[in-house]
MIVO-728123 format. One record per atom (N, C-alpha, C): x, y, z. Coordinates in steps of 0.02 Angstrom, whole numbers, padded with zeros to 5 digits, always signed. Layout:
# MIVO-728123
XYZ
...
# end
This chain:
# MIVO-728123
+00041-00044+00001
-00005-00005+00003
+00049+00064-00017
+00045+00108-00025
+00072+00180-00042
+00048+00232+00014
+00117+00267+00028
+00073+00305+00048
+00019+00363+00070
+00002+00379+00020
-00042+00424+00009
-00119+00381+00023
-00120+00300+00024
-00179+00276+00031
-00176+00267+00103
-00124+00266+00137
-00115+00266+00216
-00143+00332+00238
-00126+00378+00205
-00159+00440+00247
-00210+00465+00240
-00252+00425+00175
-00321+00439+00165
-00371+00389+00210
-00361+00310+00237
-00363+00293+00284
-00361+00315+00352
-00308+00358+00359
-00293+00384+00434
-00369+00457+00450
-00336+00476+00369
-00395+00554+00367
-00467+00532+00395
-00496+00491+00353
-00558+00464+00350
-00574+00435+00427
-00534+00388+00448
-00537+00380+00532
-00534+00443+00566
-00493+00488+00569
-00498+00531+00631
-00570+00584+00582
-00601+00587+00540
-00651+00603+00533
-00710+00584+00548
-00706+00535+00571
-00770+00461+00586
-00762+00481+00680
-00690+00485+00678
-00681+00491+00763
-00698+00553+00788
-00688+00624+00757
-00714+00666+00789
-00803+00665+00766
-00806+00659+00700
-00894+00639+00714
-00931+00610+00768
-00917+00554+00796
-00936+00522+00851
-00918+00542+00917
-00882+00598+00914
-00846+00613+00985
-00884+00681+01006
-00915+00716+00942
-00925+00809+00947
-01010+00799+00920
-01026+00748+00893
-01111+00746+00859
-01154+00764+00920
-01129+00756+00987
-01153+00781+01040
-01176+00836+01056
-01131+00882+01024
-01116+00963+01026
-01178+00981+00987
-01192+00954+00918
-01264+00972+00873
-01304+00970+00914
-01315+00913+00942
-01377+00889+00976
-01392+00918+01032
-01351+00961+01069
-01346+00975+01143
-01420+01010+01156
-01430+01068+01110
-01494+01107+01124
-01565+01060+01126
-01557+01004+01089
-01619+00960+01073
-01631+00935+01129
-01561+00895+01137
-01572+00857+01195
-01587+00884+01274
-01565+00942+01293
-01563+00968+01340
-01653+00997+01348
-01666+01005+01293
-01742+01034+01293
-01793+00964+01303
-01781+00909+01277
-01820+00859+01269
-01817+00827+01354
-01749+00813+01369
-01738+00792+01429
-01735+00833+01502
-01728+00904+01485
-01739+00947+01531
-01672+00945+01573
-01606+00950+01523
-01547+00955+01556
-01526+01026+01572
-01481+01020+01615
-01451+01089+01630
-01393+01085+01616
-01368+01164+01604
-01302+01200+01572
-01245+01149+01622
-01253+01152+01678
-01197+01103+01707
-01199+01025+01704
-01258+01003+01699
-01265+00916+01681
-01267+00900+01611
-01267+00979+01566
-01236+00944+01493
-01170+00956+01500
-01136+01008+01526
-01053+00999+01545
-01032+00929+01558
-01052+00913+01610
-01036+00835+01623
-01052+00783+01591
-01107+00782+01538
-01095+00752+01488
-01049+00760+01434
-01037+00827+01426
-00992+00835+01363
-00908+00809+01404
-00891+00814+01457
-00844+00808+01478
-00828+00724+01499
-00885+00700+01492
-00881+00606+01529
-00838+00570+01479
-00850+00588+01398
-00804+00563+01356
-00733+00562+01381
-00701+00627+01416
-00643+00611+01421
-00611+00581+01478
-00661+00585+01528
-00649+00528+01591
-00594+00486+01563
-00634+00425+01528
-00615+00365+01513
-00545+00371+01452
-00567+00443+01411
-00512+00441+01355
-00451+00450+01373
-00454+00483+01437
-00386+00521+01451
-00360+00447+01501
-00399+00434+01556
-00374+00386+01585
-00340+00317+01547
-00373+00304+01490
-00344+00246+01459
-00295+00263+01388
-00276+00325+01391
-00219+00340+01339
-00154+00325+01367
-00130+00321+01418
-00060+00263+01441
-00082+00200+01412
-00123+00160+01446
-00144+00101+01407
-00126+00101+01341
-00196+00124+01306
-00182+00121+01247
-00118+00142+01208
-00079+00180+01232
-00020+00194+01205
+00035+00124+01204
+00018+00096+01279
+00053+00024+01270
+00025-00034+01220
-00035-00018+01227
-00069-00088+01191
-00049-00077+01100
-00053-00013+01078
-00022+00029+01023
+00050+00003+01011
+00095-00010+01064
+00163-00038+01053
+00157-00114+01046
+00101-00143+01065
+00106-00221+01056
+00053-00268+01022
+00002-00225+00999
-00023-00257+00944
-00041-00236+00890
-00039-00269+00838
-00033-00256+00752
-00093-00199+00755
-00073-00147+00728
-00131-00103+00704
-00198-00116+00670
-00173-00164+00607
-00230-00191+00579
-00272-00223+00597
-00270-00279+00664
-00312-00280+00703
-00336-00239+00762
-00307-00196+00783
-00311-00137+00848
-00365-00084+00815
-00364-00073+00753
-00413-00004+00742
-00488-00023+00722
-00480-00084+00671
-00553-00107+00652
-00580-00123+00729
-00559-00155+00769
-00595-00172+00847
-00622-00117+00864
-00576-00066+00862
-00605-00018+00922
-00637+00038+00883
-00640+00047+00814
-00685+00073+00771
-00754+00047+00793
-00779-00026+00798
-00834-00041+00790
-00864-00036+00854
-00817-00048+00906
-00845-00037+00970
-00866+00034+00978
-00828+00108+00968
-00856+00166+00984
-00914+00165+00941
-00909+00133+00871
-00993+00155+00852
-01048+00109+00865
-01024+00061+00899
-01100+00028+00909
-01117+00049+00988
-01079+00088+01010
-01091+00141+01069
-01131+00204+01053
-01104+00230+01002
-01147+00281+00954
-01210+00278+00933
-01212+00201+00905
-01296+00195+00906
-01337+00201+00957
-01314+00155+01002
-01350+00155+01071
-01358+00215+01110
-01308+00250+01090
-01323+00345+01124
-01388+00361+01110
-01430+00330+01055
-01479+00376+01011
-01548+00340+01035
-01524+00302+01082
-01582+00253+01125
-01589+00261+01188
-01555+00303+01224
-01564+00317+01293
-01595+00383+01307
-01628+00381+01385
-01663+00442+01393
-01661+00474+01458
-01583+00477+01490
-01575+00489+01556
-01506+00513+01559
-01488+00553+01587
-01418+00585+01603
-01368+00534+01616
-01391+00490+01660
-01338+00443+01676
-01327+00402+01628
-01381+00378+01586
-01364+00343+01515
-01317+00364+01457
-01308+00450+01458
-01275+00480+01421
-01217+00491+01447
-01204+00501+01498
-01140+00501+01544
-01104+00445+01515
-01131+00368+01535
-01122+00312+01522
-01083+00292+01452
-01138+00308+01411
-01114+00306+01331
-01054+00343+01310
-01047+00407+01338
-01000+00454+01320
-00943+00421+01348
-00932+00397+01403
-00868+00359+01448
-00851+00303+01394
-00902+00257+01365
-00879+00212+01320
-00843+00229+01270
-00869+00291+01225
-00837+00304+01162
-00775+00328+01197
-00764+00367+01249
-00702+00378+01243
-00657+00324+01271
-00673+00277+01300
-00620+00212+01325
-00603+00186+01265
-00663+00171+01210
-00627+00144+01144
-00606+00181+01085
-00601+00251+01100
-00570+00298+01062
-00493+00296+01083
-00476+00288+01136
-00419+00310+01159
-00357+00279+01132
-00366+00226+01109
-00297+00210+01067
-00289+00249+01017
-00337+00272+00975
-00335+00300+00908
-00279+00339+00874
-00267+00395+00933
-00219+00445+00896
-00153+00426+00908
-00136+00365+00970
-00069+00344+00982
-00059+00302+00924
-00094+00265+00909
-00117+00223+00839
-00087+00245+00768
-00122+00313+00784
-00100+00370+00708
-00038+00367+00710
-00013+00401+00756
+00071+00408+00767
+00112+00376+00760
+00089+00303+00775
+00127+00274+00762
+00148+00227+00687
+00079+00224+00645
+00074+00232+00591
+00114+00271+00554
+00133+00335+00570
+00141+00389+00544
+00228+00377+00545
+00245+00368+00591
+00327+00346+00613
+00329+00289+00579
+00295+00234+00561
+00318+00178+00532
+00338+00181+00450
+00280+00239+00431
+00269+00238+00353
+00312+00297+00335
+00334+00343+00375
+00355+00419+00332
+00420+00416+00387
+00476+00453+00344
+00536+00486+00359
+00525+00543+00418
+00569+00556+00466
+00561+00614+00499
+00548+00678+00454
+00578+00676+00387
+00582+00769+00384
+00504+00755+00324
+00460+00695+00332
+00402+00703+00307
+00362+00697+00346
+00351+00706+00404
+00310+00681+00460
+00264+00741+00488
+00301+00781+00491
+00256+00838+00492
+00182+00869+00444
+00197+00844+00385
+00183+00850+00305
+00101+00805+00348
+00115+00737+00354
+00089+00694+00364
+00029+00689+00399
+00061+00712+00468
+00031+00709+00533
-00010+00787+00524
+00012+00822+00487
-00048+00880+00465
-00101+00855+00423
-00092+00818+00390
-00164+00797+00328
-00207+00763+00384
-00177+00728+00430
-00235+00656+00452
-00256+00715+00506
-00211+00748+00550
-00252+00801+00591
-00298+00852+00569
-00286+00850+00514
-00331+00919+00470
-00409+00883+00447
-00401+00793+00452
-00460+00780+00473
-00536+00799+00516
-00489+00824+00590
-00535+00844+00619
-00557+00901+00624
-00518+00919+00575
-00550+01007+00555
-00590+01010+00492
-00575+00978+00437
-00613+01003+00374
-00681+00938+00365
-00652+00898+00418
-00712+00850+00419
-00766+00867+00449
-00758+00924+00515
-00807+00931+00550
-00839+00992+00505
-00801+01031+00470
-00813+01098+00440
-00879+01073+00395
-00865+01037+00343
-00903+01011+00307
-00968+00969+00347
-00952+00945+00392
-01007+00883+00446
-01036+00941+00484
-01019+00985+00508
-01079+01026+00571
-01134+01039+00539
-01137+01055+00461
-01201+01071+00426
-01235+01009+00407
-01191+00965+00409
-01233+00905+00377
-01268+00869+00428
-01237+00855+00487
-01259+00843+00554
-01326+00879+00569
-01322+00949+00548
-01370+00994+00586
-01425+00973+00530
-01424+00934+00492
-01479+00938+00432
-01502+00863+00455
-01445+00834+00473
-01484+00754+00485
-01526+00748+00536
-01504+00795+00599
-01550+00814+00667
-01610+00840+00629
-01621+00892+00584
-01672+00909+00562
-01727+00854+00559
-01699+00819+00497
-01736+00763+00482
-01781+00718+00509
-01718+00683+00551
-01707+00636+00583
-01706+00627+00662
-01703+00711+00687
-01704+00711+00756
-01621+00676+00788
-01640+00707+00860
-01555+00703+00886
-01553+00624+00903
-01587+00575+00920
-01568+00498+00908
-01564+00473+00836
-01575+00488+00762
-01550+00477+00716
-01500+00502+00708
-01481+00558+00732
-01422+00579+00708
-01374+00540+00746
-01367+00508+00810
-01319+00457+00841
-01331+00411+00801
-01388+00372+00762
-01379+00300+00753
-01365+00291+00696
-01372+00359+00645
-01343+00373+00592
-01257+00379+00579
-01239+00411+00624
-01162+00422+00639
-01137+00357+00654
-01183+00316+00703
-01123+00263+00726
-01128+00194+00665
-01172+00196+00624
-01178+00152+00568
-01136+00175+00529
-01112+00241+00516
-01063+00249+00468
-00988+00220+00485
-00980+00223+00548
-00917+00205+00577
-00904+00127+00567
-00982+00101+00591
-00966+00026+00589
-00922-00019+00508
-00960+00026+00459
-00953+00019+00394
-00900+00038+00370
-00851+00091+00397
-00792+00099+00380
-00738+00052+00407
-00755+00053+00468
-00712-00016+00506
-00689-00092+00462
-00746-00092+00433
-00732-00147+00381
-00693-00139+00332
-00703-00073+00286
-00670-00059+00242
-00588-00046+00276
-00580-00028+00319
-00508-00008+00346
-00474-00080+00354
-00518-00127+00389
-00468-00217+00381
-00451-00236+00316
-00488-00208+00257
-00495-00231+00196
-00415-00215+00159
-00411-00140+00162
-00373-00087+00141
-00305-00095+00153
-00300-00084+00234
-00249-00080+00265
-00204-00135+00287
-00122-00104+00273
-00078-00154+00260
-00024-00139+00314
+00021-00168+00336
+00065-00154+00392
+00123-00130+00355
+00155-00081+00398
+00214-00056+00362
+00259-00108+00330
+00302-00094+00258
+00342-00141+00238
+00376-00181+00269
+00399-00144+00324
+00461-00200+00374
+00425-00246+00435
+00361-00222+00452
+00316-00267+00480
+00297-00318+00448
+00287-00323+00371
+00263-00359+00334
+00328-00406+00316
+00373-00384+00299
+00448-00439+00294
+00444-00468+00347
+00446-00439+00424
+00459-00478+00465
+00424-00550+00488
+00369-00558+00435
+00335-00595+00464
+00332-00660+00414
+00387-00646+00357
+00400-00688+00304
+00463-00719+00308
+00445-00770+00327
+00530-00823+00317
+00564-00823+00278
+00634-00818+00294
+00674-00790+00233
+00691-00751+00202
+00674-00701+00230
+00682-00628+00203
+00746-00613+00225
+00795-00586+00195
+00860-00561+00202
+00848-00508+00244
+00887-00496+00302
+00882-00437+00340
+00890-00377+00304
+00941-00370+00252
+00979-00308+00218
+00893-00289+00185
+00871-00329+00162
+00815-00300+00129
+00754-00246+00181
+00758-00246+00231
+00743-00210+00276
+00767-00145+00308
+00822-00131+00261
+00863-00057+00274
+00841-00020+00230
+00783+00003+00206
+00764+00045+00152
+00770+00129+00199
+00797+00172+00175
+00808+00250+00190
+00736+00255+00254
+00683+00235+00214
+00592+00255+00258
+00588+00197+00300
+00612+00147+00306
+00577+00106+00367
+00624+00064+00378
+00698+00091+00370
+00750+00065+00427
+00737+00061+00505
+00763+00008+00548
+00764+00020+00618
+00755+00089+00658
+00811+00132+00623
+00807+00195+00670
+00737+00239+00646
+00708+00221+00601
+00635+00252+00589
+00584+00219+00615
+00577+00168+00649
+00546+00117+00678
+00547+00100+00735
+00494+00105+00776
+00488+00084+00849
+00472+00029+00843
+00511+00000+00891
+00497-00096+00889
+00425-00085+00948
+00398-00147+00936
+00359-00170+00977
+00379-00189+01055
+00381-00163+01119
+00409-00166+01171
+00358-00169+01248
+00363-00230+01286
+00335-00249+01323
+00307-00170+01379
+00288-00190+01425
+00256-00138+01472
+00313-00134+01514
+00342-00081+01521
+00412-00063+01586
+00385-00005+01634
+00398-00022+01687
+00378+00047+01715
+00430+00095+01726
+00504+00057+01711
+00557+00108+01700
+00544+00155+01627
+00507+00146+01574
+00487+00177+01541
+00433+00218+01564
+00380+00201+01590
+00333+00254+01625
+00356+00290+01665
+00388+00286+01700
+00426+00346+01754
+00470+00369+01692
+00510+00375+01661
+00529+00406+01609
+00499+00468+01596
+00436+00432+01563
+00396+00486+01527
+00353+00531+01551
+00360+00528+01628
+00341+00563+01671
+00400+00625+01713
+00450+00612+01686
+00510+00644+01734
+00548+00673+01684
+00538+00693+01626
+00559+00736+01585
+00542+00817+01571
+00574+00851+01573
+00555+00929+01592
+00525+00928+01500
+00572+00917+01442
+00539+00919+01386
+00493+00893+01369
+00468+00832+01398
+00397+00816+01383
+00350+00832+01420
+00366+00860+01492
+00307+00912+01512
+00288+00959+01482
+00346+00988+01424
+00334+01055+01405
+00281+01034+01363
+00303+00980+01333
+00230+00954+01255
+00171+00934+01289
+00184+00899+01349
+00117+00877+01378
+00063+00927+01413
+00115+00987+01431
+00071+01059+01461
+00035+01079+01399
+00080+01082+01354
+00059+01125+01284
+00003+01087+01258
+00007+01014+01252
-00044+00985+01207
-00124+00996+01258
-00122+01020+01319
-00176+01011+01380
-00198+01082+01351
-00157+01130+01339
-00167+01198+01320
-00216+01225+01257
-00189+01153+01203
-00212+01173+01134
-00279+01127+01140
-00277+01062+01196
-00347+01045+01190
-00407+01091+01237
-00397+01125+01277
-00429+01182+01297
-00468+01218+01241
-00422+01235+01199
-00474+01277+01130
-00511+01223+01094
-00467+01162+01086
-00511+01127+01041
-00576+01106+01058
-00573+01092+01136
-00633+01044+01178
-00678+01104+01167
-00659+01165+01185
-00735+01218+01159
-00768+01232+01110
-00724+01214+01051
-00753+01208+00984
-00801+01152+00965
-00780+01090+00992
-00791+01024+00979
-00856+01024+01037
-00866+01052+01085
-00928+01042+01129
-00970+01107+01135
-00960+01148+01170
-00994+01221+01196
-01012+01271+01124
-00967+01256+01073
-00954+01317+01029
-01043+01325+00985
-01064+01272+00972
-01144+01279+00945
-01177+01312+01002
-01185+01270+01069
-01211+01320+01116
-01201+01372+01111
-01151+01421+01139
-01125+01479+01116
-01175+01515+01055
-01167+01502+00992
-01182+01520+00949
-01270+01526+00948
-01280+01468+00966
-01364+01460+00974
-01394+01516+01029
-01370+01507+01082
-01400+01534+01148
-01380+01598+01167
-01310+01610+01156
-01289+01668+01163
-01288+01732+01111
-01274+01697+01066
-01286+01744+00998
-01346+01739+00967
-01378+01687+00996
-01468+01689+00956
-01475+01672+00897
-01441+01615+00844
-01446+01601+00787
-01475+01534+00807
-01501+01527+00751
-01550+01470+00731
-01527+01393+00720
-01535+01342+00730
-01494+01283+00734
-01453+01278+00659
-01510+01278+00610
-01459+01258+00549
-01418+01341+00537
-01429+01403+00552
-01377+01452+00554
-01311+01423+00589
-01323+01404+00650
-01281+01378+00686
-01239+01318+00664
-01275+01285+00625
-01227+01239+00605
-01171+01257+00534
-01210+01311+00509
-01179+01325+00445
-01107+01379+00472
-01109+01417+00512
-01073+01471+00557
-01035+01440+00588
-01037+01383+00614
-00990+01319+00647
-00929+01308+00614
-00963+01299+00550
-00900+01280+00504
-00848+01323+00473
-00851+01381+00482
-00815+01443+00465
-00743+01431+00506
-00754+01424+00579
-00690+01412+00616
-00654+01352+00581
-00702+01295+00572
-00659+01242+00574
-00632+01237+00497
-00646+01261+00454
-00608+01277+00397
-00552+01322+00418
-00564+01379+00452
-00494+01404+00468
-00447+01354+00488
-00455+01319+00550
-00412+01274+00582
-00386+01235+00512
-00416+01196+00473
-00390+01171+00411
-00338+01202+00384
-00360+01269+00348
-00290+01295+00340
-00242+01299+00370
-00248+01326+00431
-00187+01325+00497
-00148+01255+00492
-00209+01200+00493
-00150+01137+00517
-00108+01120+00442
-00132+01137+00379
-00103+01115+00322
-00047+01165+00314
-00053+01232+00319
-00005+01282+00310
+00048+01264+00360
+00030+01266+00429
+00094+01242+00464
+00136+01169+00458
+00100+01125+00444
+00137+01051+00416
+00167+01047+00360
+00142+01090+00301
+00201+01081+00251
+00246+01148+00243
+00234+01191+00274
+00287+01242+00275
+00335+01217+00351
+00308+01173+00385
+00367+01160+00438
+00431+01100+00412
+00400+01049+00354
+00420+00989+00325
+00465+01031+00282
+00447+01086+00246
+00484+01136+00187
+00550+01150+00220
+00544+01183+00276
+00586+01229+00324
+00638+01179+00339
+00618+01100+00342
+00673+01050+00378
+00715+01020+00341
+00683+01026+00255
+00702+00996+00198
+00761+01061+00184
+00735+01124+00205
+00798+01161+00180
+00874+01170+00237
+00857+01132+00291
+00915+01135+00344
+00897+01174+00378
+00851+01204+00408
+00824+01255+00469
+00819+01197+00538
+00837+01229+00581
+00826+01182+00636
+00769+01181+00667
+00758+01115+00712
+00671+01094+00716
+00655+01148+00763
+00695+01189+00804
+00667+01255+00833
+00629+01317+00809
+00680+01322+00754
+00623+01364+00707
+00574+01325+00653
+00583+01265+00620
+00524+01234+00585
+00480+01203+00627
+00489+01184+00676
+00432+01143+00723
+00406+01184+00776
+00445+01217+00805
+00425+01268+00873
+00391+01316+00853
+00410+01362+00796
+00386+01430+00775
+00312+01418+00741
+00279+01368+00719
+00216+01374+00720
+00173+01367+00771
+00199+01319+00820
+00168+01311+00883
+00146+01363+00934
+00205+01413+00929
+00214+01477+00964
+00171+01515+00945
+00179+01528+00876
+00130+01576+00839
+00056+01558+00825
+00047+01487+00822
-00019+01460+00844
-00054+01490+00908
-00033+01458+00980
-00039+01486+01016
-00066+01562+01040
-00011+01599+01011
-00028+01673+01012
-00081+01684+00986
-00104+01660+00921
-00170+01685+00871
-00221+01673+00923
-00216+01593+00956
-00278+01581+00986
-00314+01616+01038
-00244+01664+01068
-00281+01693+01144
-00334+01749+01100
-00320+01763+01053
-00362+01816+00998
-00454+01804+00999
-00456+01741+01044
-00540+01732+01058
-00554+01786+01110
-00521+01819+01154
-00539+01864+01194
-00582+01926+01164
-00555+01948+01104
-00597+02000+01064
-00675+01995+01052
-00679+01924+01043
-00745+01920+01029
-00804+01934+01092
-00768+01950+01149
-00814+01975+01205
-00832+02063+01197
-00809+02082+01146
-00804+02165+01148
-00830+02200+01075
-00887+02123+01047
-00912+02158+00986
-00969+02105+00984
-01028+02149+00958
-01083+02111+00943
-01105+02102+00872
-01040+02115+00837
-01058+02108+00753
-01046+02023+00748
-01099+02001+00695
-01097+01920+00696
-01018+01918+00645
-00998+01976+00601
-00961+01947+00564
-00895+01955+00608
-00874+02002+00646
-00814+02009+00700
-00819+01960+00743
-00872+01932+00763
-00860+01854+00807
-00828+01822+00763
-00868+01805+00725
-00848+01746+00663
-00763+01747+00654
-00736+01823+00652
-00667+01823+00619
-00631+01815+00689
-00660+01828+00737
-00605+01825+00794
-00605+01740+00802
-00667+01702+00802
-00666+01640+00833
-00629+01597+00785
-00640+01631+00693
-00590+01594+00666
-00527+01586+00661
-00491+01667+00681
-00425+01671+00701
-00415+01632+00760
-00439+01622+00815
-00425+01577+00863
-00422+01514+00822
-00463+01472+00799
-00457+01413+00787
-00402+01401+00743
-00389+01458+00678
-00328+01444+00653
-00276+01439+00682
-00257+01465+00728
-00217+01482+00764
-00201+01399+00799
-00262+01387+00821
-00243+01313+00840
-00222+01250+00795
-00263+01277+00720
-00231+01222+00684
-00147+01233+00664
-00142+01286+00672
-00067+01302+00643
-00020+01264+00732
-00034+01256+00770
-00019+01218+00816
-00011+01154+00831
-00065+01130+00795
-00099+01043+00798
-00036+01015+00771
+00008+01030+00738
+00076+00980+00717
+00093+00968+00787
+00091+00998+00831
+00134+00971+00898
+00145+00882+00918
+00107+00843+00863
+00101+00788+00876
+00185+00746+00856
+00217+00805+00820
+00261+00790+00783
+00319+00785+00843
+00325+00819+00900
+00367+00813+00943
+00363+00744+00983
+00310+00715+00992
+00325+00639+01006
+00372+00611+00993
+00378+00610+00918
+00438+00576+00880
+00511+00605+00894
+00511+00647+00893
+00560+00710+00884
+00588+00700+00960
+00565+00701+01012
+00591+00710+01072
+00587+00614+01104
+00535+00608+01106
+00527+00524+01140
+00587+00481+01112
+00602+00452+01180
+00673+00392+01141
+00622+00325+01102
+00660+00306+01045
+00623+00270+00998
+00582+00219+01031
+00606+00187+01081
+00567+00121+01094
+00510+00154+01140
+00485+00212+01135
+00422+00225+01192
+00382+00270+01153
+00388+00267+01086
+00325+00312+01047
+00276+00314+01079
+00245+00252+01051
+00180+00229+01080
+00167+00273+01154
+00212+00236+01204
+00185+00268+01272
+00189+00328+01279
+00244+00387+01251
+00255+00461+01270
+00179+00467+01203
+00163+00447+01178
+00120+00465+01133
+00031+00458+01183
+00035+00415+01221
-00003+00398+01247
-00004+00437+01323
+00045+00458+01353
+00054+00498+01407
+00021+00585+01375
+00065+00595+01329
+00048+00663+01268
-00026+00662+01274
-00076+00610+01259
-00140+00607+01230
-00174+00614+01302
-00145+00577+01351
-00176+00581+01410
-00181+00655+01455
-00118+00689+01458
-00122+00747+01478
-00167+00791+01429
-00176+00790+01355
-00223+00832+01345
-00302+00822+01345
-00292+00777+01366
-00360+00745+01371
-00398+00762+01451
-00349+00779+01473
-00379+00807+01525
-00409+00880+01522
-00382+00888+01487
-00423+00970+01446
-00503+00955+01459
-00513+00896+01416
-00576+00892+01398
-00632+00855+01457
-00575+00835+01506
-00629+00821+01566
-00653+00867+01600
-00599+00942+01625
-00597+00986+01640
-00633+01066+01618
-00611+01082+01577
-00645+01130+01528
-00712+01125+01510
-00739+01067+01498
-00823+01070+01482
-00856+01090+01539
-00821+01065+01599
-00867+01062+01658
-00863+01130+01691
-00794+01160+01686
-00779+01228+01711
-00829+01286+01651
-00835+01266+01608
-00869+01314+01551
-00950+01315+01576
-00959+01247+01586
-01033+01245+01611
-01060+01280+01692
-00993+01279+01728
-01020+01316+01790
-01013+01400+01754
-00956+01441+01727
-00959+01473+01711
-01001+01513+01669
-01050+01467+01630
-01103+01511+01592
-01163+01501+01616
-01184+01459+01685
-01235+01455+01701
-01293+01513+01707
-01260+01589+01708
-01321+01628+01694
-01323+01648+01625
-01288+01616+01584
-01293+01631+01516
-01252+01654+01479
-01194+01701+01515
-01153+01739+01499
-01067+01703+01481
-01049+01694+01416
-00998+01675+01389
-00941+01694+01393
-00924+01766+01418
-00877+01796+01420
-00815+01770+01462
-00843+01748+01519
-00788+01712+01552
-00730+01652+01524
-00800+01605+01494
-00779+01550+01466
-00734+01570+01408
-00727+01636+01380
-00689+01648+01322
-00614+01680+01342
-00636+01699+01411
-00568+01730+01451
-00515+01672+01463
-00559+01617+01482
-00525+01562+01515
-00489+01522+01453
-00514+01523+01391
-00481+01489+01327
-00420+01529+01307
-00423+01608+01321
-00349+01639+01311
-00326+01637+01336
-00324+01608+01404
-00275+01605+01456
-00242+01548+01448
-00284+01483+01446
-00242+01433+01414
-00186+01443+01354
-00215+01474+01302
-00186+01483+01268
-00100+01509+01266
-00104+01584+01320
-00054+01586+01345
+00011+01540+01365
-00033+01504+01399
-00012+01450+01455
+00039+01407+01412
+00002+01385+01356
+00049+01344+01307
+00083+01360+01267
+00095+01431+01267
+00144+01479+01223
+00188+01461+01268
+00201+01491+01344
+00255+01496+01382
+00298+01415+01387
+00237+01366+01390
+00269+01302+01399
+00311+01294+01360
+00305+01313+01279
+00345+01290+01228
+00406+01344+01228
+00399+01403+01250
+00449+01427+01260
+00519+01402+01332
+00471+01393+01369
+00526+01392+01428
+00551+01320+01443
+00513+01269+01430
+00505+01204+01447
+00522+01154+01396
+00503+01168+01345
+00541+01111+01280
+00612+01132+01275
+00630+01186+01263
+00696+01198+01246
+00724+01162+01183
+00787+01154+01186
+00799+01113+01119
+00758+01055+01101
+00756+01049+01041
+00714+00988+01006
+00767+00949+00989
+00764+00885+01037
+00821+00841+01032
+00786+00759+01047
+00800+00718+01039
+00783+00644+01054
+00817+00642+01128
+00767+00626+01182
+00806+00594+01247
+00839+00534+01244
+00904+00540+01253
+00945+00476+01255
+00938+00431+01315
+00925+00378+01311
+00909+00321+01381
+00979+00274+01376
+01010+00263+01429
+01065+00221+01455
+01033+00148+01416
+01084+00095+01378
+01056+00053+01347
+01011+00002+01402
+01039+00013+01466
+01016-00031+01525
+00953-00028+01549
+00923+00048+01531
+00876+00073+01544
+00835+00053+01507
+00855+00051+01449
+00814+00050+01380
+00781+00001+01374
+00809-00065+01415
+00800-00144+01406
+00757-00142+01482
+00761-00120+01525
+00705-00120+01581
+00629-00153+01568
# end
């Protein structure tokens, strides 16, 4: 299978992943009205996904290091899609929270798996572009899906929205299993008699490919004791805070605080996602171009993230205008900045010891996932009286915190060296 096909599979999987974790935001107003759910309760429902998603990131990363992607990915796709279908059948806050927790549980290994696929299939100087392409799925997919999901809900109601979303994921799991192939070196390792020299291709040599490794407490300790790694973990938390606002409360902000209709909300909500899509692609390809031209990782990799976090702080200006045009502009600029910074997954493969890419990816996404636990609930409390201005101030503060984390904690971009004895522990 060629690299373009691999990226297409990951891209569509990311679209479906985010469709199933965010369709609740499109349905939130209708669910609240029918089931008489308060804003604080809705914040808990939004957050419940991340309770299990975050907790399972480290075990999920370890699972990705131990299980072949071709088997693991279709399994988790089917599992979270079935829960999505079931979510359309429930009628209580507790059941909705339970479904959201189950979806988070089964989606947890997906991003560590995406990162490992890219690490296996792409050389270092190609990875930011590859990560940008599949990460853009969460933006471009939702940019087009927000209006589509709003129309589906208009036709079939919020319950039908969940059923349709889940069925799409089940079909895609079958397609994934049929078409995905392991990286060439993984295929050759399963074929007796293949010469070891055949594995030494520039793109698939062992120095580019993390080996499958057993669970190690020494590795886990290292993953949480490095200042560099904490720099990218905190940055991921702050980026996640902005992202989770757009994935959860943003449609409610437009519908209730700005007073737009459901369909208008669906279409206006797509504009910031398009901006984020442009941001992540621009960042990824420019970053890879700078690397190929010999620029340092500090310039090529860190600059888009620092600039993106700075632009994300512009969300605060939406508090000072009543113009639909300017509100859309500032929110789009905010999400464009979030897109610019979304190549931060490349730092996992740049900084993590090569035998710990899956584990560090899990820790990285675990800390990022905590933002999805905390921020939706916190916003629910902040907006109880219907005023979203404190919530936007919170998002701006997170952007600045992430910016300082990359400047002062990450430091020089280089792989963490591990003594051989420790690596084998």
